[in-house]
Structure formats: structure tokens, C-alpha cells
C-alpha distance (Angstrom), angle and dihedral (degrees) to the residues before:
residue distance angle dihedral
M1 . . .
F2 6.30 . .
H3 15.66 169.2 .
A4 13.27 169.2 52.8
P5 3.14 122.8 -113.3
H6 3.77 111.1 -114.1
G7 3.77 117.2 -108.8
Y8 3.79 129.9 -157.8
Q9 3.77 115.7 -83.1
R10 3.77 134.2 -176.6
A11 3.78 96.1 -128.5
P12 3.79 132.3 11.6
L13 3.79 114.4 -95.9
P14 3.80 121.1 -130.6
R15 3.76 112.3 -86.1
T16 3.79 113.2 -102.5
R17 3.75 123.4 -136.7
E18 3.75 113.2 -107.1
T19 3.77 113.6 -119.6
E20 3.73 127.2 -146.1
P21 3.79 131.8 -148.8
V22 3.77 110.2 -88.1
A23 3.78 119.2 -116.0
M24 3.79 108.9 -123.1
T25 3.76 99.6 -133.7
P26 3.80 128.8 143.0
Q27 3.81 88.6 -107.0
T28 3.80 95.4 55.1
T29 3.78 135.7 53.4
M30 3.79 119.2 -127.5
S31 3.75 95.8 -136.9
A32 3.80 101.1 61.8
P33 3.81 116.2 78.5
V34 3.76 119.0 -136.5
T35 3.78 109.1 -120.7
A36 3.75 126.1 -158.7
D37 3.83 89.6 -105.3
R38 3.79 92.8 53.1
K39 3.78 90.5 45.7
A40 3.77 91.1 53.1
A41 3.79 89.5 53.8
V42 3.80 91.1 59.3
P43 3.79 114.8 85.5
S44 3.79 113.0 -106.7
S45 3.81 91.3 -120.6
D46 3.78 90.1 57.1
R47 3.80 93.0 46.8
S48 3.79 92.1 52.2
T49 3.78 92.7 54.6
R50 3.79 97.7 37.0
R51 3.79 103.3 116.7
D52 3.77 129.4 153.0
A53 3.77 107.1 -103.2
Y54 3.82 92.5 -162.6
F55 3.80 95.1 57.3
D56 3.78 93.4 41.1
N57 3.80 88.4 53.7
A58 3.81 91.3 47.5
K59 3.79 93.3 49.1
F60 3.77 93.1 50.2
L61 3.80 95.0 46.6
A62 3.81 90.4 47.7
M63 3.80 88.7 49.8
V64 3.77 91.2 54.0
L65 3.79 90.1 52.3
V66 3.80 90.5 50.1
A67 3.83 92.0 54.0
V68 3.78 94.4 42.8
A69 3.81 92.5 49.9
H70 3.78 90.8 49.8
A71 3.78 89.8 51.4
W72 3.81 90.4 52.0
E73 3.80 94.5 56.0
P74 3.84 97.2 88.1
L75 3.85 90.4 46.3
M76 3.79 104.3 45.1
D77 3.80 97.6 79.5
G78 3.80 90.1 66.3
S79 3.78 96.6 45.3
R80 3.77 127.2 53.1
A81 3.82 91.7 -164.6
T82 3.84 92.3 52.3
R83 3.78 90.0 47.2
A84 3.83 90.1 51.4
L85 3.81 92.1 50.0
Y86 3.78 89.7 46.4
M87 3.82 90.4 54.4
V88 3.79 92.4 49.0
V89 3.79 93.1 50.3
Y90 3.79 92.5 44.5
T91 3.80 89.3 52.7
F92 3.80 91.8 70.9
H93 3.80 116.3 2.8
M94 3.81 96.9 89.6
P95 3.83 94.1 32.2
A96 3.84 87.8 55.2
F97 3.78 92.2 48.3
I98 3.80 91.4 47.3
L99 3.78 92.9 46.2
I100 3.79 91.0 53.5
S101 3.81 89.3 47.8
G102 3.79 89.3 53.8
Y103 3.78 91.6 48.4
M104 3.80 90.7 51.4
S105 3.80 89.8 50.1
R106 3.83 96.3 59.4
S107 3.77 93.1 105.5
Y108 3.82 94.3 52.0
S109 3.81 111.5 118.2
G110 3.78 103.1 152.0
K111 3.77 97.5 -94.6
P112 3.83 116.0 162.7
H113 3.80 95.3 -105.4
Q114 3.84 90.0 48.2
L115 3.80 91.9 50.9
K116 3.79 90.0 49.6
R117 3.79 89.4 52.1
L118 3.78 90.2 48.2
L119 3.77 90.9 55.1
T120 3.77 98.7 42.6
A121 3.83 100.2 38.6
I122 3.81 99.2 37.5
A123 3.80 113.4 14.4
V124 3.83 96.6 44.8
P125 3.84 95.5 48.0
Y126 3.81 87.8 47.0
L127 3.80 92.3 54.5
V128 3.80 94.3 44.3
F129 3.80 98.0 46.4
E130 3.80 94.7 39.0
V131 3.78 87.5 61.0
A132 3.80 93.5 39.2
Y133 3.81 94.3 52.6
S134 3.82 92.5 45.1
L135 3.82 90.6 52.5
F136 3.79 91.1 44.5
D137 3.76 90.4 53.6
R138 3.79 92.6 44.1
Y139 3.80 95.0 54.4
G140 3.81 103.2 21.3
N141 3.80 93.4 49.1
D142 3.83 93.1 35.8
D143 3.79 90.4 -120.4
P144 3.81 107.2 141.2
D145 3.81 90.7 173.8
Q146 3.79 93.1 63.2
P147 3.79 103.9 123.1
I148 3.78 125.9 -138.0
T149 3.74 106.8 -137.1
L150 3.77 130.5 155.7
L151 3.83 93.8 -154.3
D152 3.78 97.5 62.0
P153 3.82 108.8 56.3
Y154 3.79 112.2 -139.0
Y155 3.81 121.1 -136.0
L156 3.82 109.6 -52.2
T157 3.77 98.3 5.6
W158 3.81 92.4 82.8
F159 3.81 89.8 85.0
L160 3.78 92.9 60.6
A161 3.79 91.9 50.0
A162 3.79 90.2 47.6
L163 3.82 94.1 47.2
F164 3.83 89.4 50.6
I165 3.82 90.8 54.5
W166 3.82 95.3 41.1
R167 3.79 93.7 50.1
L168 3.80 93.2 47.7
T169 3.82 89.2 55.6
T170 3.82 93.8 48.0
P171 3.83 95.1 103.3
L172 3.79 89.8 54.9
W173 3.81 93.7 52.8
K174 3.79 89.9 49.1
L175 3.78 90.2 53.6
I176 3.84 102.7 51.4
R177 3.78 122.7 79.5
W178 3.83 101.4 -128.9
P179 3.80 106.1 29.5
V180 3.81 100.3 162.1
P181 3.86 96.4 49.0
V182 3.81 89.5 46.9
A183 3.80 91.3 49.9
L184 3.80 90.4 48.4
A185 3.82 90.8 50.8
I186 3.84 89.5 51.2
A187 3.82 90.6 49.8
A188 3.80 92.0 48.9
F189 3.82 92.6 49.0
A190 3.83 89.8 47.4
S191 3.82 90.5 53.4
V192 3.80 90.7 59.9
T193 3.79 95.1 42.2
P194 3.81 112.4 83.4
G195 3.82 90.0 175.6
V196 3.81 91.6 72.9
G197 3.80 86.0 95.0
A198 3.79 135.0 -161.7
D199 3.81 99.2 -78.2
L200 3.83 106.0 127.6
N201 3.80 86.0 -12.4
L202 3.79 87.3 -83.1
Q203 3.82 94.3 172.5
R204 3.78 90.0 62.2
V205 3.80 92.5 40.3
L206 3.81 91.2 56.8
Q207 3.81 96.8 41.2
F208 3.81 92.3 51.7
L209 3.79 92.8 42.1
P210 3.87 96.1 96.3
F211 3.78 91.9 63.6
F212 3.82 92.5 54.3
V213 3.84 91.1 46.4
L214 3.82 90.8 47.9
G215 3.83 88.6 53.7
L216 3.80 89.4 52.2
C217 3.80 89.7 54.6
L218 3.80 96.6 49.8
K219 3.76 124.4 100.0
P220 3.81 131.5 -158.2
E221 3.82 91.9 -100.4
H222 3.78 89.7 61.0
F223 3.78 89.8 62.1
Q224 3.80 88.8 48.2
L225 3.80 88.2 59.2
V226 3.80 92.4 47.3
R227 3.81 91.1 53.3
R228 3.77 94.5 53.9
R229 3.82 116.4 123.8
E230 3.78 92.1 -118.3
V231 3.78 91.9 56.6
R232 3.76 91.2 48.1
L233 3.76 91.6 53.5
L234 3.81 93.6 46.0
A235 3.77 89.8 51.5
V236 3.82 91.7 68.1
P237 3.81 98.0 61.6
M238 3.78 89.6 37.6
F239 3.77 92.4 59.9
A240 3.80 90.7 42.9
V241 3.80 89.9 56.5
A242 3.79 90.9 44.0
V243 3.83 90.6 55.8
L244 3.81 91.8 49.2
V245 3.80 92.4 48.5
A246 3.82 90.1 46.5
Y247 3.81 90.3 50.2
W248 3.78 90.0 54.3
A249 3.82 93.0 44.6
A250 3.83 96.4 43.0
P251 3.83 97.3 92.4
R252 3.80 92.5 35.2
M253 3.83 105.8 45.1
N254 3.78 128.6 71.1
V255 3.82 107.7 -125.0
K256 3.82 89.5 -148.3
W257 3.78 87.0 83.1
F258 3.80 87.3 74.1
Y259 3.81 94.1 51.6
H260 3.84 93.7 59.4
T261 3.80 89.8 -151.2
D262 3.79 100.4 118.4
S263 3.77 137.7 57.4
V264 3.83 119.1 -123.9
Q265 3.83 89.4 -106.3
E266 3.84 89.3 58.3
L267 3.82 89.1 48.8
G268 3.77 90.7 53.1
V269 3.85 97.9 -121.2
P270 3.85 132.2 121.3
W271 3.80 115.8 -76.3
W272 3.80 94.1 -118.6
T273 3.81 90.7 64.8
G274 3.82 88.7 71.0
G275 3.80 94.7 74.0
V276 3.81 93.1 37.3
M277 3.79 94.3 52.2
T278 3.81 93.0 41.8
F279 3.81 92.0 58.9
A280 3.81 94.2 36.2
L281 3.80 95.3 51.2
F282 3.80 90.5 42.8
G283 3.80 90.9 53.8
C284 3.79 93.0 46.0
A285 3.81 91.5 47.0
V286 3.79 92.9 50.5
V287 3.81 93.1 49.7
A288 3.82 92.4 46.6
T289 3.84 91.1 45.8
I290 3.81 89.8 52.6
G291 3.80 88.7 51.8
F292 3.80 91.1 49.3
L293 3.81 95.0 46.5
A294 3.80 90.6 47.1
W295 3.80 90.6 64.8
V296 3.84 96.7 43.2
P297 3.82 107.5 110.7
G298 3.80 115.7 -118.8
R299 3.79 95.9 -154.9
R300 3.75 127.3 79.8
T301 3.81 111.8 -85.5
W302 3.79 135.4 176.2
F303 3.80 89.8 -88.0
T304 3.84 98.1 45.8
V305 3.82 91.8 94.6
L306 3.78 88.8 54.0
G307 3.82 90.7 64.8
A308 3.79 89.5 75.6
G309 3.81 90.2 58.7
T310 3.75 101.4 49.6
I311 3.79 91.7 111.6
C312 3.81 88.5 63.7
G313 3.81 92.7 46.5
Y314 3.80 90.8 48.7
L315 3.77 97.1 48.5
L316 3.81 97.7 39.9
H317 3.80 104.1 42.2
G318 3.75 90.1 68.5
F319 3.82 90.7 67.3
L320 3.79 90.3 56.3
L321 3.79 93.6 48.8
R322 3.81 94.8 43.8
G323 3.78 89.9 45.5
A324 3.80 91.3 52.8
Q325 3.78 90.8 50.9
Y326 3.80 93.9 45.6
A327 3.84 89.3 50.8
G328 3.81 90.0 53.0
L329 3.80 92.5 -119.4
Y330 3.81 94.0 150.0
E331 3.82 96.3 41.8
E332 3.81 95.3 46.9
N333 3.83 92.8 46.9
P334 3.81 107.9 49.4
W335 3.79 89.6 168.2
L336 3.80 87.1 76.4
S337 3.81 86.1 76.4
T338 3.82 90.5 62.6
P339 3.83 118.9 94.1
G340 3.79 90.5 -103.4
G341 3.77 92.3 48.9
E342 3.80 92.0 48.2
I343 3.80 91.3 51.9
L344 3.85 89.3 49.7
V345 3.82 91.3 50.0
T346 3.80 89.6 49.9
L347 3.78 93.7 51.0
V348 3.80 93.5 45.4
A349 3.80 92.0 50.1
A350 3.80 92.4 47.8
V351 3.82 93.7 48.1
A352 3.80 92.6 44.5
V353 3.79 95.3 52.7
T354 3.80 90.0 44.2
L355 3.77 90.2 57.1
L356 3.78 91.0 47.1
C357 3.85 90.2 56.1
T358 3.81 94.6 54.2
P359 3.84 121.7 116.8
P360 3.84 95.1 -109.9
V361 3.83 90.7 57.6
R362 3.80 91.0 44.5
K363 3.79 89.7 51.1
L364 3.78 91.9 47.9
L365 3.81 92.4 52.5
K366 3.78 96.8 38.8
G367 3.77 91.8 105.8
V368 3.75 88.7 61.3
T369 3.81 105.6 31.2
E370 3.83 98.5 33.6
P371 3.81 107.2 20.8
E372 3.82 117.7 165.0
M373 3.81 95.6 -150.8
K374 3.79 94.2 -176.9
W375 3.75 88.2 163.6
A376 3.80 91.4 65.5
F377 3.82 98.3 56.7
K378 3.75 136.7 67.0
R379 3.76 117.6 -115.5
D380 3.81 113.8 -96.1
A381 3.79 116.7 -102.9
S382 3.77 88.8 -118.6
E383 3.77 90.1 60.0
L384 3.78 93.7 50.5
G385 3.76 93.3 61.3
P386 3.82 127.0 -154.4
R387 3.75 117.0 -36.8
R388 3.76 116.8 -118.4
């Protein structure tokens, strides 16, 4: 289902304590940074389990929406209502996930331990699942010509490639004065540039970039505002209006706009719609994401622990969906396109991805999704000690 340049000075200044993002839990306030001294005062057992329940909840709920929307894809052509709900969910489910990823990347500055984490937690899973999905398609779909290439992300793996690129560029976005407008300009230019190509799914990487950059710019107090009671109440009519608009637009609008994989030329529309749709979809996604985040519980719930395993749910649920399609499940059971069948598909998808996010699955896949790989890295200079 998932951071100033130095000038010349006459004398060195005292070293400042590095602060960390504050976990938004009921026991902590979001305005006070956690210093190294305060962190040292917390028992190690508490520090190891100190996760932010709100963001774990948000990641899990967004992951459920991702899986459900994917399960709806074979059904939406026969149902205008399903297509409308699909469009509403696709407006914000990946933007919300990407925004949270950006927010969690605020501390990234390219330090050695961060680069190691980037390689082990993002690059390695990308390599493994890119090959796995390609082989699954080759043999499960009886497509012996399906290539295995690391430059053209297959199916769900695009997000890992994108996250790798976005996080590497984090120091740059923290440096410039207007990061979100610049990211939006890049996305708009990408939407009118068919020559961007499919390598690393760069078209999608650039068009989704503003949501990651927006997450980098957010602060804990912004989420306090989102979780106000007034915002929560306003989110209800907002989503009601969104569903009505989507129902009207369902037979008129190309859903590929929400995938951000194609340029306007490839969609067969005038070039000037690229900028218009970039800003329009960004605005709609931000509003819908606010409505979604407003209803995410901030306390620990039964699914809070599942937020730590969303990477497993994200990478594994694709095998279930692809397998169902390869087996002809949707074609051989047309009743799945009825309201009752669509509800059943929704529940099965939600339950399946929930199980895939559980701690046992996460532990089972830890060697792939969270490998330590100490053998692959040089020892840090701090560990070598002074030379004699």
C-alpha cells in the first residue's frame, strides 16, 4: 500500500543539534521538534516503536483505495456508476500516497545512511518485482515475447522508480524558492512533450512530481488544519459533488487523464489542454486529498500496524489482479458487473490487500523489501575510527 550553501566565516559556529520530524501522536505535539537530547531521554524500546499513527492510517487507507480501484478496472466499462466512482478515487488516491511520501522525505539530504536506505528499500524491490512481474506476464499470460527490461517499469513498479527519482532530487526542491510552481510548470511541459518517452515511465514521474514536492513543503501544522472538525464536515458535501460531477463526466472524459502516462498529443486533444488539465487535475486532487486526510483517524486503530506494510500490499496485490484477469475470471463471470458482483469484488480486493499488509507478510518479504545488505556497502568513516 508508503529531505544553504555554506559561506565563509571567521570562526566556526557551535554545532547545532539536528532535529527530526515530529511524530503526530496523541502523546506529542506537532509544533515541538525532537532534539537529539530529547531523543536520548526516550528509552530505546519506545523509540523503536514510535511511529505516527495518523500517517500509518492514511497510508493503509490509501492502499486499500489503490487495490479497490485496480479491481474495478475490468468492470467500469459496463457501469457508469462504477466508472464515476473509479474516476473520483483515481483523482486523489495516488496523489495522496505521493504527497505523504514527499512529506516523509523532508529530512532526506543525501547522507550515506539515507542513500543506503534508498538503494535497499526502493531500488532493490524495484529490480526484484520488475523481473517478477515480467516473468509472471510472460508465463501467466502466455506471452513469451514479454521483455524483461529495467528501463521500462511494468505495471505497479513505476511508483518505485518514480520515488527513487523524486527522493534523489529532494535537496534541489528544498533549495529553490518556489518549488511547487516550478514542479507544476515541469508537469505542464511534460504533458505537451510526447518525446519524453517510456524510459523509467518519465512522463508519469514528471506529471506526478508536483504532489511529491507539495508534500516536501508541508509542515505538521498543515495537517492540524486539515484535521479540523470544519474541514471534516465540508469534506462530505465535497465528495458528494465530486461523485455527481464524475457521474456526468464518466461517458465524456477519457480516464487516461488520471493515469498521467500520456502527452496531450497521444490523447488526441489540442496542445493547450496540457497546461489547463495539469492545473485543473492538480487542484481537484489537492481538494480531494484534503477531504480524504480530514477523515483519517489520528489515534491508533486495528489497522494502524498495517500502515508499515503497505509496500507489501502494493507490490503483491498486482499478482492477484493480473492472475484473475489471466484466468478469465471477469469474462467468464459476467454477473460480477452487476451491483452485487461489484460490491463483492470491492470487498474481496479490500480484504486481500489488508491481508497482504499484515506483519507476517511483511516479515516474510523483508529480505526483498527491507534488506540490510551490509555486504554491499563500505563501512562508514565513523566506524573506521582515526588512523594511527
